[in-house]
RODO-2510 file (C-alpha; in nm, 4 decimals, decimal comma):
residues 640
     n   res          X          Y          Z
     1     m    10,1856    10,9277    11,8749
     2     a    10,5005    10,8713    12,0762
     3     m    10,6301    11,2018    12,1726
     4     d    10,9699    11,2360    12,3813
     5     g    10,9468    10,8692    12,4928
     6     l    10,5759    10,9038    12,6110
     7     v    10,2610    10,7614    12,4168
     8     e     9,9934    10,9941    12,3647
     9     p     9,6928    10,9548    12,4429
    10     d     9,7415    10,7007    12,7474
    11     t     9,4051    10,5472    12,7608
    12     f     9,2621    10,2871    12,4843
    13     d     8,9878    10,0608    12,4533
    14     l     9,2512     9,7536    12,3972
    15     i     9,6297     9,7311    12,4558
    16     v     9,8020     9,4499    12,2546
    17     l    10,1504     9,3197    12,3748
    18     g    10,3303     9,1278    12,0957
    19     t    10,2908     9,1342    11,7160
    20     g    10,2676     8,7712    11,6518
    21     l     9,9926     8,6719    11,4143
    22     p     9,6941     8,6365    11,6544
    23     e     9,7893     8,9473    11,8538
    24     s     9,8017     9,1228    11,4980
    25     i     9,4887     8,9772    11,3701
    26     l     9,2837     9,0885    11,6986
    27     a     9,4459     9,4232    11,6947
    28     a     9,3250     9,4673    11,3281
    29     a     8,9731     9,3530    11,3930
    30     a     8,9348     9,6001    11,6892
    31     a     9,0685     9,8948    11,4816
    32     n     8,8451     9,7834    11,1980
    33     a     8,5295     9,8076    11,4450
    34     g     8,6500    10,1518    11,5562
    35     h     8,8049    10,0768    11,8873
    36     s     9,0967    10,2682    11,9743
    37     v     9,3963    10,0270    11,9955
    38     l     9,7664    10,0451    12,1245
    39     h     9,9930     9,7875    11,9724
    40     l    10,3229     9,7505    12,1868
    41     d    10,6319     9,5292    12,0967
    42     h    10,9583     9,5086    12,2826
    43     l    11,1112     9,4155    11,9646
    44     d    11,2074     9,6394    11,6536
    45     f    11,0382     9,4449    11,3957
    46     y    10,7055     9,2829    11,3231
    47     g    10,5709     8,8877    11,3780
    48     a    10,7756     8,8100    11,7007
    49     h    10,7790     8,4168    11,6951
    50     w    10,5837     8,4283    11,3821
    51     t    10,8472     8,6395    11,1894
    52     s    11,0676     8,5557    10,8838
    53     l    11,4280     8,6446    10,9052
    54     s    11,7301     8,7092    10,6878
    55     f    11,9937     8,4247    10,6756
    56     s    12,2563     8,6238    10,8917
    57     q    11,9549     8,7179    11,1440
    58     f    11,8354     8,3377    11,1640
    59     r    12,2014     8,2372    11,2075
    60     s    12,2572     8,5098    11,4691
    61     w    11,9294     8,4005    11,6510
    62     a    12,0389     8,0324    11,6458
    63     g    12,4114     8,0984    11,7828
    64     s    12,3449     8,3260    12,0312
    65     g    12,0696     8,2499    12,2952
    66     r    11,7766     8,1986    12,0957
    67     s    11,5967     8,4667    12,2639
    68     f    11,3437     8,7397    12,1941
    69     a    11,3458     8,8822    12,5394
    70     p    11,4742     9,2593    12,5691
    71     p    11,7023     9,3864    12,5186
    72     p    11,6158     9,2848    12,1786
    73     t    11,8495     9,0138    12,0693
    74     l    11,7400     9,0778    11,6925
    75     a    11,7626     9,4750    11,7378
    76     n    12,1444     9,5022    11,6712
    77     s    12,3517     9,6920    11,4304
    78     s    12,3669     9,3821    11,1891
    79     f    11,9800     9,3910    11,1586
    80     a    11,9679     9,7664    11,1107
    81     e    12,2337     9,7525    10,8422
    82     e    12,0654     9,4858    10,6249
    83     c    11,7645     9,6971    10,6124
    84     e    11,9378     9,9315    10,4370
    85     e    12,1004     9,6873    10,1618
    86     s    12,0354     9,7081     9,8009
    87     p    11,6901     9,6004     9,6683
    88     l    11,6160     9,2534     9,5095
    89     s    11,7700     9,2350     9,1531
    90     t    11,5550     9,2322     8,8374
    91     a    11,6672     8,8578     8,7825
    92     s    11,5506     8,7403     9,1004
    93     s    11,2009     8,9371     9,1185
    94     g    11,1369     8,8470     8,7466
    95     n    11,0559     8,4873     8,8571
    96     l    10,7398     8,5985     9,0428
    97     l    10,5624     8,7279     8,7278
    98     g    10,2744     8,5334     8,6529
    99     t    10,2977     8,3222     8,9441
   100     a    10,1756     8,5078     9,2322
   101     c     9,8148     8,4891     9,3639
   102     d     9,6597     8,8190     9,4442
   103     l     9,3637     8,7498     9,6634
   104     r     9,2095     9,0653     9,5552
   105     a     9,1267     8,8941     9,2105
   106     d     8,8796     8,6704     9,3804
   107     d     8,7146     8,9317     9,5915
   108     e     8,3737     8,9913     9,4044
   109     s     8,3259     9,3419     9,5850
   110     g     8,6619     9,4473     9,4880
   111     a     8,7141     9,5495     9,8747
   112     g     9,0844     9,4525     9,8455
   113     a     9,1723     9,6480     9,5561
   114     g     9,3964     9,9461     9,5243
   115     a     9,6749    10,0572     9,7516
   116     g     9,6096    10,2381    10,0851
   117     a     9,8057    10,4257    10,3142
   118     g    10,1249    10,2581    10,4203
   119     v    10,1487    10,0172    10,1110
   120     l    10,4992     9,9137    10,0112
   121     v    10,4390     9,8099     9,6810
   122     d    10,8046     9,7337     9,5422
   123     h    10,9218     9,5609     9,8686
   124     p    11,2649     9,7437     9,8222
   125     n    11,4573     9,5728    10,1008
   126     g    11,3305     9,1976     9,9971
   127     k    11,0189     9,1990    10,2005
   128     a    10,7844     9,4652    10,3398
   129     n    10,9386     9,5233    10,6750
   130     d    10,7897     9,8413    10,7855
   131     v    10,4316     9,9763    10,8519
   132     s    10,3397    10,3221    10,7568
   133     e    10,5552    10,5764    10,9121
   134     t    10,2780    10,8303    10,9796
   135     t    10,1126    10,5608    11,2316
   136     i    10,4011    10,3810    11,3586
   137     a    10,6224    10,5267    11,6393
   138     e    10,9489    10,3874    11,7484
   139     s    11,1114    10,4730    12,0808
   140     d    11,4477    10,5935    12,0582
   141     n    11,5090    10,5612    12,4419
   142     a    11,3078    10,2803    12,5203
   143     g    11,5821    10,1572    12,7674
   144     s    11,5901    10,4678    12,9744
   145     e    11,4120    10,4281    13,2758
   146     e    11,2071    10,7089    13,4413
   147     t    11,2120    10,7452    13,8198
   148     e    10,8747    10,7245    13,9938
   149     s    10,9319    11,0323    14,1838
   150     a    10,9940    11,2120    13,8568
   151     r    10,6445    11,1229    13,7166
   152     p    10,3462    11,3350    13,8539
   153     r    10,0763    11,1486    14,0357
   154     d     9,7810    11,0681    13,8391
   155     h     9,4203    10,9830    14,0267
   156     r     9,3783    10,6755    13,8027
   157     e     9,6688    10,5260    14,0007
   158     i     9,4775    10,5191    14,3138
   159     g     9,3881    10,1651    14,4107
   160     l     9,6239     9,9959    14,1720
   161     e     9,8489     9,7377    14,2124
   162     v    10,1950     9,6835    14,0022
   163     v    10,2698     9,3265    13,9083
   164     e    10,6114     9,3237    13,7681
   165     v    10,6788     9,0922    13,4532
   166     d    10,9758     8,9707    13,2740
   167     y    11,0280     8,8482    12,9047
   168     e    11,0476     8,4749    12,8620
   169     n    11,3829     8,3850    12,6869
   170     q    11,3648     7,9830    12,7393
   171     l    11,1189     7,9088    12,4615
   172     y    11,3652     7,7253    12,2199
   173     s    11,6095     7,4671    12,3066
   174     d    11,8466     7,1904    12,1719
   175     v    11,9676     7,4312    11,9015
   176     r    12,1828     7,2599    11,6392
   177     l    12,3373     7,4728    11,3650
   178     k    12,5278     7,3251    11,0899
   179     d    12,7498     7,5294    10,8592
   180     i    12,9287     7,3509    10,5719
   181     e    13,2569     7,5094    10,4919
   182     g    13,3282     7,6460    10,1428
   183     v    12,9555     7,6563    10,0335
   184     d    12,8186     7,9888     9,8579
   185     l    12,4768     8,0464    10,0108
   186     g    12,4491     8,3954     9,8202
   187     a    12,3384     8,7191     9,9903
   188     s    12,1584     8,7168    10,3059
   189     r    11,9080     8,9692    10,2219
   190     f    11,7652     8,7407     9,9762
   191     y    11,6521     8,4932    10,2448
   192     n    11,3419     8,5050    10,4317
   193     l    11,3261     8,2053    10,6479
   194     d    11,0281     8,1425    10,8922
   195     l    11,0745     8,0763    11,2421
   196     a    10,7350     7,8965    11,2786
   197     g    10,7335     7,6900    10,9599
   198     p    10,6167     7,5042    10,7764
   199     r    10,2879     7,6467    10,7520
   200     l    10,0200     7,6942    10,4640
   201     t     9,7194     7,8552    10,4041
   202     f     9,3886     7,6868    10,2685
   203     c     9,2716     7,8976     9,9740
   204     g     8,9096     7,8696    10,1041
   205     s     9,0370     7,9284    10,4609
   206     q     8,8972     8,1927    10,7146
   207     l     9,2581     8,3542    10,7202
   208     v     9,2006     8,4070    10,3279
   209     n     8,8525     8,5639    10,3973
   210     l     8,9860     8,7905    10,6767
   211     l     9,2293     8,9198    10,4625
   212     l     8,9974     9,0253    10,1923
   213     r     8,7237     9,1481    10,4324
   214     s     8,9741     9,3751    10,6268
   215     g     9,1722     9,5040    10,3374
   216     a     9,5105     9,3333    10,4683
   217     s     9,5112     9,1672    10,1228
   218     n     9,6364     9,4876     9,9818
   219     y     9,9649     9,4232    10,1554
   220     v    10,0302     9,0451    10,0981
   221     e    10,0648     8,8086     9,8069
   222     f    10,0938     8,4434     9,7673
   223     k    10,2537     8,1645     9,5936
   224     g    10,0423     7,8523     9,4950
   225     v    10,1769     7,5239     9,6212
   226     e    10,2447     7,2997     9,3046
   227     a    10,1889     6,9637     9,4445
   228     t    10,1731     6,7298     9,7495
   229     y    10,3485     6,4280     9,8124
   230     m    10,2989     6,1465    10,0749
   231     w    10,5928     5,9059    10,1794
   232     t    10,4326     5,5440    10,1350
   233     g    10,7500     5,3668    10,3024
   234     t    10,9281     5,3518     9,9859
   235     v    10,8580     5,6187     9,7461
   236     l    10,6949     5,9636     9,7463
   237     s    10,3407     5,9377     9,5826
   238     a    10,1496     6,2186     9,4419
   239     v     9,8448     6,3202     9,6330
   240     p     9,5228     6,3938     9,3886
   241     s     9,4142     6,7650     9,4327
   242     s     9,1022     6,7473     9,2466
   243     r     8,8605     6,4803     9,1386
   244     a     9,0300     6,4695     8,7962
   245     d     9,3561     6,3544     8,9691
   246     v     9,1543     6,0783     9,1277
   247     f     9,0593     5,9424     8,7838
   248     k     9,4099     5,9899     8,6640
   249     d     9,5572     5,7851     8,9485
   250     k     9,6556     5,4492     8,8302
   251     s     9,7057     5,3117     9,1761
   252     l     9,3588     5,3106     9,2325
   253     s     9,1265     5,0455     9,1045
   254     l     8,8053     5,1615     8,9168
   255     s     8,5684     5,0506     9,1935
   256     d     8,8106     5,2233     9,4436
   257     k     8,7591     5,5552     9,2353
   258     r     8,3857     5,4841     9,2528
   259     f     8,3926     5,4441     9,6195
   260     l     8,5998     5,7635     9,6722
   261     m     8,3798     5,9858     9,4283
   262     r     8,0655     5,8767     9,6489
   263     f     8,2440     5,9680     9,9388
   264     f     8,3152     6,2992     9,8131
   265     k     7,9812     6,3421     9,7193
   266     l     7,8521     6,2392    10,0664
   267     v     8,0523     6,4951    10,2251
   268     t     7,9766     6,7672     9,9813
   269     d     7,5820     6,7054    10,0126
   270     h     7,6233     6,7101    10,3954
   271     a     7,8126     7,0441    10,3613
   272     n     7,5243     7,1779    10,1622
   273     a     7,2296     7,0247    10,3510
   274     e     7,1476     6,7749    10,0946
   275     g     7,1056     6,4184    10,0477
   276     a     7,0172     6,1665    10,3708
   277     e     7,0897     6,3150    10,7056
   278     i     7,3932     6,1912    10,9172
   279     s     7,2985     6,1208    11,2847
   280     r     7,4756     6,3030    11,5593
   281     e     7,5905     5,9848    11,6930
   282     i     7,7845     5,9025    11,3463
   283     l     7,8998     6,2488    11,3459
   284     e     8,0446     6,2171    11,6998
   285     s     8,2368     5,9104    11,6115
   286     p     8,5983     5,8604    11,4766
   287     f     8,6521     5,9772    11,1330
   288     v     8,8612     5,6839    11,0499
   289     e     8,5973     5,4370    11,1485
   290     f     8,3461     5,6294    10,9504
   291     m     8,5783     5,5854    10,6389
   292     r     8,6240     5,2125    10,6925
   293     l     8,2224     5,1910    10,6877
   294     q     8,2274     5,3602    10,3492
   295     n     8,4811     5,0963    10,2340
   296     l     8,7257     5,3594    10,1304
   297     p     9,0774     5,1870    10,0321
   298     t     9,3349     5,1912    10,3057
   299     s     9,5869     5,4243    10,1021
   300     m     9,2956     5,6609    10,0390
   301     q     9,2047     5,6871    10,4093
   302     s     9,5536     5,7748    10,4874
   303     i     9,5573     6,0412    10,2365
   304     i     9,2397     6,2139    10,3386
   305     l     9,3425     6,2207    10,7275
   306     y     9,7096     6,3424    10,6878
   307     a     9,7269     6,5190    10,3518
   308     i     9,3953     6,6593    10,3189
   309     a     9,2297     6,6982    10,6864
   310     l     9,5936     6,7573    10,8181
   311     v     9,5441     6,5616    11,1156
   312     d     9,8632     6,5882    11,3252
   313     t     9,8529     6,2370    11,5303
   314     d     9,8092     5,8700    11,4475
   315     q     9,4373     5,8039    11,3845
   316     d     9,4699     5,4070    11,4474
   317     s     9,5462     5,5013    11,8150
   318     k     9,2991     5,4164    12,0964
   319     h     9,3523     5,7440    12,2457
   320     s     9,0088     5,9231    12,2037
   321     s     9,1382     6,2780    12,2746
   322     t     9,3517     6,2797    11,9531
   323     l     9,0946     6,0987    11,7045
   324     l     8,9411     6,3115    11,4597
   325     k     8,5583     6,3468    11,4692
   326     t     8,3591     6,2559    11,1600
   327     e     8,2096     6,6014    11,1897
   328     d     8,5572     6,7599    11,2046
   329     g     8,6579     6,5367    10,8952
   330     f     8,3751     6,6463    10,7023
   331     r     8,4625     7,0153    10,7736
   332     k     8,8181     6,9783    10,6942
   333     l     8,7402     6,7788    10,3706
   334     t     8,4911     7,0414    10,2591
   335     l     8,7537     7,3193    10,3281
   336     y     8,9849     7,1200    10,1158
   337     l     8,7474     7,0616     9,8090
   338     s     8,6469     7,4311     9,8120
   339     s     9,0136     7,5413     9,8003
   340     v     9,1040     7,3656     9,4933
   341     g     9,0667     7,5664     9,2148
   342     r     8,9752     7,9142     9,3889
   343     f     9,2789     8,0874     9,2523
   344     a     9,4018     8,0631     8,8779
   345     n     9,7546     8,0516     8,9881
   346     a     9,7055     7,7981     9,2810
   347     p     9,7255     7,4370     9,1418
   348     t     9,6565     7,2835     9,4780
   349     a     9,4368     7,3962     9,7947
   350     f     9,7505     7,5679     9,9618
   351     l     9,8906     7,9056     9,9587
   352     y    10,2182     8,0334    10,0881
   353     p    10,2836     8,4003    10,1419
   354     l    10,5660     8,5781     9,9228
   355     y    10,8548     8,6815    10,1288
   356     g    10,7610     8,4419    10,4154
   357     q    10,4869     8,3866    10,6891
   358     g    10,6217     8,7126    10,8573
   359     e    10,4304     8,9018    10,5960
   360     l    10,1031     8,7846    10,7446
   361     p    10,1141     8,9573    11,0710
   362     q    10,2548     9,2638    10,9039
   363     a     9,9677     9,2600    10,6778
   364     f     9,7250     9,2757    10,9613
   365     c     9,9330     9,5412    11,1413
   366     r     9,8997     9,7617    10,8466
   367     s     9,5194     9,7292    10,8250
   368     a     9,5255     9,8144    11,2056
   369     a     9,7456    10,1159    11,1462
   370     v     9,5116    10,2345    10,8392
   371     n     9,2228    10,2255    11,0887
   372     g     9,3858    10,4280    11,3549
   373     s     9,5553    10,1756    11,5635
   374     l     9,8899    10,3300    11,7142
   375     y    10,2191    10,1074    11,6960
   376     v    10,5162    10,1545    11,9380
   377     l    10,8017     9,9290    11,8891
   378     r    11,0911     9,8888    12,1103
   379     r    10,8836     9,9464    12,4123
   380     p    10,8948     9,6890    12,6631
   381     i    10,6506     9,6834    12,9528
   382     k    10,7668     9,6554    13,3218
   383     a    10,4425     9,5479    13,4937
   384     l    10,0775     9,4898    13,4675
   385     l     9,8538     9,7251    13,6539
   386     v     9,5769     9,5404    13,8674
   387     d     9,2686     9,6958    14,0447
   388     k     9,3236     9,5718    14,3974
   389     e     8,9390     9,5942    14,4858
   390     c     8,8061     9,3781    14,1954
   391     n     9,1467     9,1792    14,0916
   392     e     9,1229     9,3011    13,7260
   393     y     9,3684     9,4499    13,4980
   394     r     9,3566     9,8188    13,3982
   395     g     9,6783     9,8604    13,2155
   396     v    10,0474     9,8452    13,1916
   397     q    10,3670    10,0204    13,2939
   398     t    10,6296    10,0681    13,0361
   399     l    10,9998    10,0470    13,0969
   400     t    11,0113    10,4296    13,0765
   401     g    10,7702    10,4249    13,3789
   402     q    10,4642    10,5550    13,1704
   403     h    10,1084    10,4232    13,2860
   404     l     9,8955    10,3189    12,9672
   405     y     9,5405    10,2238    13,0652
   406     s     9,2920    10,0075    12,9298
   407     k     9,0340     9,7496    13,0659
   408     k     9,1303     9,4888    12,7766
   409     l     9,4567     9,3323    12,7449
   410     i     9,6060     9,0875    12,4924
   411     m     9,9146     8,9451    12,5463
   412     g    10,1719     8,7317    12,3380
   413     p    10,3727     8,4349    12,4933
   414     s    10,6847     8,5991    12,5821
   415     v    10,5396     8,8324    12,8729
   416     v    10,5581     8,6069    13,1852
   417     p    10,5554     8,6686    13,5894
   418     k    10,8623     8,8182    13,7409
   419     r    11,0269     8,4957    13,8824
   420     e    11,1847     8,6458    14,1717
   421     q    10,8770     8,8188    14,2904
   422     e    10,7383     8,6628    14,5975
   423     g    10,3629     8,7345    14,6918
   424     g    10,2978     8,9787    14,3949
   425     l    10,0828     8,7404    14,1850
   426     l     9,7341     8,7383    14,3413
   427     s     9,5701     8,3955    14,3597
   428     l     9,4131     8,2861    14,0530
   429     a     9,2656     7,9585    14,1247
   430     k     8,9735     8,1091    14,3180
   431     e     8,9172     8,3784    14,0562
   432     e     8,9010     8,1372    13,7672
   433     n     8,6416     7,9194    13,9385
   434     e     8,4226     8,2220    14,0602
   435     s     8,4420     8,4970    13,8014
   436     v     8,1264     8,4799    13,6392
   437     h     8,0094     8,7453    13,3896
   438     s     7,7029     8,8094    13,1962
   439     p     7,7145     8,8198    12,8163
   440     g     7,7918     9,1592    12,6859
   441     d     7,9588     9,2939    13,0060
   442     e     8,2491     9,4583    12,8391
   443     s     8,3840     9,5987    13,1706
   444     s     8,4638     9,2600    13,3093
   445     q     8,5394     8,9483    13,0800
   446     k     8,6504     8,6097    13,1901
   447     p     9,0249     8,5438    13,1013
   448     a     9,0757     8,3913    12,7781
   449     l     9,3228     8,1266    12,8283
   450     l     9,4346     7,9949    12,4862
   451     s     9,6382     7,6719    12,4557
   452     s     9,8619     7,5592    12,1563
   453     s     9,9611     7,2358    12,3103
   454     e     9,8626     6,9216    12,1267
   455     g     9,7513     6,6821    12,4141
   456     p    10,0771     6,4809    12,5279
   457     y    10,3012     6,6816    12,2891
   458     p    10,4252     6,9790    12,4655
   459     k    10,7070     7,0740    12,2065
   460     v    10,7462     7,1208    11,8205
   461     s    11,0708     7,0161    11,6602
   462     r    11,1721     7,2069    11,3617
   463     y    11,4289     7,1744    11,0998
   464     v    11,5258     7,4461    10,8264
   465     c    11,7513     7,3316    10,5495
   466     i    11,9068     7,5016    10,2639
   467     t    11,9461     7,2840     9,9453
   468     d    12,1109     7,3001     9,6100
   469     k    11,8193     7,1768     9,3975
   470     s    11,4400     7,0646     9,4048
   471     l    11,3220     6,7358     9,5213
   472     f    11,1329     6,7075     9,1855
   473     e    11,2549     6,8769     8,8672
   474     g    11,0490     7,1676     8,7536
   475     q    10,8591     7,2250     9,0794
   476     t    10,9478     7,4794     9,3125
   477     t    10,6958     7,4658     9,5787
   478     l    10,5669     7,1548     9,7144
   479     l    10,4464     6,9696    10,0318
   480     v    10,5531     6,6360    10,1638
   481     i    10,3683     6,4410    10,4389
   482     f    10,5087     6,1493    10,6169
   483     p    10,2359     5,9539    10,7961
   484     p    10,2584     5,8382    11,1513
   485     k    10,4794     5,5429    11,2174
   486     l    10,6377     5,5430    10,8601
   487     i    10,9592     5,6682    10,9640
   488     s    10,9695     5,4943    11,3165
   489     e    10,7229     5,2651    11,4853
   490     n    10,7236     5,4691    11,7931
   491     h    10,6480     5,7958    11,6597
   492     s    10,2922     5,8698    11,6320
   493     t    10,2741     6,2220    11,4823
   494     v    10,2859     6,3473    11,1403
   495     v    10,6318     6,4759    10,9747
   496     r    10,5705     6,7632    10,7439
   497     a    10,8103     6,8978    10,4900
   498     l    10,7639     7,2183    10,2826
   499     q    11,0139     7,3078     9,9872
   500     l    11,0280     7,6957     9,8891
   501     s    11,2264     7,8582     9,6313
   502     s    11,3127     8,2063     9,4860
   503     a    10,9561     8,1840     9,3167
   504     a    10,8300     8,2678     9,6851
   505     s    11,0924     8,5288     9,7447
   506     v    11,2364     8,3287    10,0340
   507     c    11,6055     8,2548     9,8812
   508     p    11,8149     8,3319     9,6097
   509     d    11,7908     8,1717     9,2473
   510     g    11,9352     7,8419     9,2392
   511     k    11,8791     7,7618     9,6252
   512     f    11,5811     7,5939     9,8028
   513     i    11,4539     7,5977    10,1231
   514     l    11,3421     7,2843    10,3155
   515     q    11,1296     7,3359    10,6387
   516     l    11,0398     7,0249    10,8584
   517     s    10,8412     7,0072    11,1754
   518     t    10,6750     6,7491    11,3999
   519     l    10,5126     6,7497    11,7362
   520     c    10,7304     6,5615    11,9928
   521     s    10,7525     6,4686    12,3766
   522     d    11,1390     6,5240    12,4023
   523     a    11,4223     6,6716    12,2244
   524     s    11,5963     6,3422    12,1332
   525     d    11,2743     6,2007    11,9756
   526     g    11,2014     6,5149    11,7728
   527     h    11,5690     6,5348    11,6270
   528     e    11,5892     6,1800    11,5350
   529     i    11,2623     6,1628    11,3456
   530     l    11,3512     6,4782    11,1582
   531     k    11,6787     6,3674    11,0838
   532     a    11,5491     6,0283    10,9322
   533     a    11,3156     6,2298    10,7123
   534     i    11,5772     6,4465    10,6000
   535     d    11,7845     6,1443    10,5132
   536     i    11,4985     6,0001    10,3024
   537     l    11,4721     6,3208    10,1156
   538     l    11,8117     6,4475    10,0871
   539     s    12,1727     6,3452    10,0584
   540     r    12,4940     6,4535    10,2273
   541     p    12,7395     6,6398    10,0268
   542     g    12,8948     6,3982     9,7917
   543     e    12,6160     6,1180     9,8374
   544     g    12,3430     6,0457     9,5676
   545     t    12,0851     5,7566     9,6602
   546     l    11,8333     5,6184     9,3720
   547     v    11,4802     5,5737     9,5209
   548     s    11,2999     5,3307     9,2849
   549     s    10,9801     5,4428     9,1438
   550     e    10,6451     5,2701     9,0983
   551     s    10,3458     5,2884     8,8954
   552     n    10,1984     5,6671     8,9368
   553     e    10,4722     5,7390     9,1733
   554     e    10,7395     5,9791     9,1235
   555     s    11,1201     5,9008     9,2164
   556     l    11,3564     6,1464     9,3724
   557     p    11,6067     6,2872     9,0894
   558     i    11,9584     6,1444     9,0826
   559     p    12,1618     6,2696     9,2598
   560     k    11,9227     6,3973     9,5442
   561     p    11,9461     6,7431     9,6661
   562     k    12,2383     6,8257     9,8845
   563     i    12,2292     7,0013    10,2317
   564     l    12,4185     7,3473    10,2056
   565     w    12,3202     7,4756    10,5501
   566     s    12,0899     7,3647    10,8435
   567     v    11,9655     7,4257    11,1837
   568     y    11,7417     7,2374    11,4209
   569     f    11,5735     7,3598    11,7260
   570     k    11,2841     7,2596    11,9652
   571     q    11,0063     7,5050    12,0449
   572     a    10,7913     7,5123    12,3378
   573     l    10,4148     7,5405    12,2754
   574     d    10,3236     7,6789    12,6137
   575     t    10,4825     7,9559    12,8492
   576     d    10,4160     8,0748    13,1896
   577     a    10,2152     8,3742    13,0539
   578     r     9,9054     8,1993    13,1457
   579     k     9,9882     8,2267    13,5060
   580     l     9,9243     8,6231    13,4727
   581     a     9,5531     8,5250    13,3585
   582     r     9,2750     8,7570    13,5228
   583     p     8,9452     8,8876    13,3914
   584     g     9,0085     9,0985    13,1073
   585     l     9,3247     8,9508    12,9821
   586     a     9,3713     8,6985    12,6789
   587     v     9,6872     8,5239    12,6506
   588     f     9,8151     8,3706    12,3268
   589     d    10,0466     8,1114    12,3108
   590     m    10,3484     8,0038    12,0708
   591     p    10,2872     7,9048    11,7197
   592     d    10,1303     7,5462    11,7371
   593     g    10,2534     7,2462    11,5377
   594     a     9,9551     7,2551    11,2880
   595     l    10,0282     7,3145    10,9144
   596     d     9,7370     7,5707    10,8643
   597     c     9,6012     7,8576    11,0820
   598     e     9,2608     7,7371    11,1295
   599     g     9,2650     7,6528    11,4902
   600     i     9,4545     7,9984    11,5623
   601     l     9,1866     8,1743    11,3648
   602     t     8,9053     8,0074    11,5619
   603     s     9,0515     8,0895    11,8816
   604     t     9,1056     8,4722    11,7972
   605     e     8,7566     8,5128    11,7029
   606     k     8,6559     8,3758    12,0305
   607     v     8,8472     8,6225    12,2184
   608     y     8,7301     8,9159    11,9990
   609     r     8,3541     8,8109    12,0718
   610     e     8,4306     8,7951    12,4214
   611     f     8,5844     9,1300    12,4555
   612     f     8,3551     9,3164    12,2096
   613     p     8,0348     9,1205    12,1710
   614     h     7,8522     9,4177    12,0245
   615     t     8,0858     9,4818    11,7460
   616     e     8,1391     9,2625    11,4271
   617     f     8,4648     9,0666    11,3548
   618     f     8,6049     9,2369    11,0781
   619     k     8,3222     9,4191    10,9042
   620     k     8,3706     9,4384    10,5374
   621     a     8,6308     9,6861    10,4098
   622     p     8,4842     9,9467    10,1693
   623     t     8,6054     9,9705     9,8093
   624     p     8,8069    10,2453     9,6800
   625     e     8,5057    10,3898     9,5203
   626     e     8,2974    10,3611     9,8332
   627     k     8,5897    10,5285    10,0202
   628     e     8,6153    10,8063     9,7951
   629     t     8,2381    10,8683     9,8003
   630     e     8,2398    10,8651    10,1716
   631     d     8,5476    11,1153    10,1763
   632     l     8,3404    11,3465     9,9465
   633     e     8,0284    11,3260    10,1707
   634     s     8,2409    11,4165    10,4736
   635     e     8,3964    11,7206    10,2923
   636     e     8,0429    11,8346    10,1707
   637     v     7,9247    11,7845    10,5378
   638     e     8,2085    12,0016    10,6679
   639     t     8,1738    12,2808    10,4145
   640     e     7,7900    12,3166    10,5143
***
């Protein structure tokens, strides 16, 4: 624990810097396997760039620098005061009854059942924002520096070089905050606004499976997305979420439906290793070309690509680097089909975590804490420790001057090289080309540089709006897809909009949250495209535009929802953290522009297997009955 500002013990199998989603998953996996883990964060809350903020927190962030660099811009008195506000009212929380998706209900082994240590069952502050107090240490004097002369010399420091670091504060730009005078938005504490939205989880995804395997499902519940719509250029058309929906679709002819069902069967047979074998050449070809060969209707090709496979970029482009391969298209479609119907309260293939996306990293942090991981918040680091002889990391130096040791470091995107430092960074080019390590050599691993950037799109533009009504009457949680080039011929990436409500515990009753995002190459491009999407979906105060309806298509209500508050910002996908790469260090980038977390989970598991090749990535958590049996057996051994 952290005693008098010092962390004890000071040596760990793994040190993790930052509590973003990938860092938290990896910390939980390592702790689950029995490794000793120290998880540090310079902030006083969990989630970092993956967090969910109250309204006043989000507005404060947008209006004062948009920085997470220390001293923590969010760790001020207003934030602390909000944590002490009264709990959600019965009227607000009552909307959740019968609508939440409990992942443990689908876990046949019952591994996720029961509440373990550190569980916040009632979410008294509107969201679960604290991990177990018995395992989390927060430094009250993190800002007080300790002189080097006052610290006794340690033999482990011999041969170590100090590489000083900073915290990046230029990750967000072009922030445009718009308040509307005289609008009552309700209590700030009822809002949980995602910083990295929109983002959803497939019901059958690896993330859901890891939540169940790790026991982190004890600490998070989900709301099922009720419907998905796609913009056709004139109206919003409902996306079929099952085979039954396909047959109900009046816009498809009977022959088109037959072609589509044959296509679904072909994909399912391939996933189950049944039917005719598909050649490697076809699997490596563009998915869009394969669908054309299968005579799928053009409208259905667009739905499969952008609403089911969740492709980010234009698939009619000639750029092969951004084209989805047939093999990957099969995998995405299989995931979608397996997700539909998995949970009784999830009408579509997608889930959204109650109280916001920030609950996901917290759930994994709780799981890690239960398995012995040590957490210290408000603890910035000052430098990284490098072995001068082998040019590998050996630990970190905190702002208080303490040295913490580990041969394996995981780092979020906020830690970057100290800019004014000259000659302090050892050459990385030679190291990256010559560092060759045998499989299973845990003492020296190649750097695992993880990039979130999507080819030519180094930025993601995001918009968060508060509105006064739903896009469709009677629906609270829905997804809208704008395919590439439908808003503008010059914009070749998908625009996604996610509507949320009090049913997901992200805003007060009577208000709705609309999150939008798109990959972009510059600020003006992203802002103009998202503004055009908002103009389609919403009206400015006092306006109400009717959108004509067609067969099997829904029209927007009259008048359309009104914007009560909004903020636009552009987020970088990469940071200078990668410049710190050396063996034994894995760097995670900023939240990407994808709707799901599948790519992030794949990268996280890859890093884990490089660092710990001899241990399982999330062994299955014991059921409460198995845990009780183990405890009884342990007590019997002790008495003997």
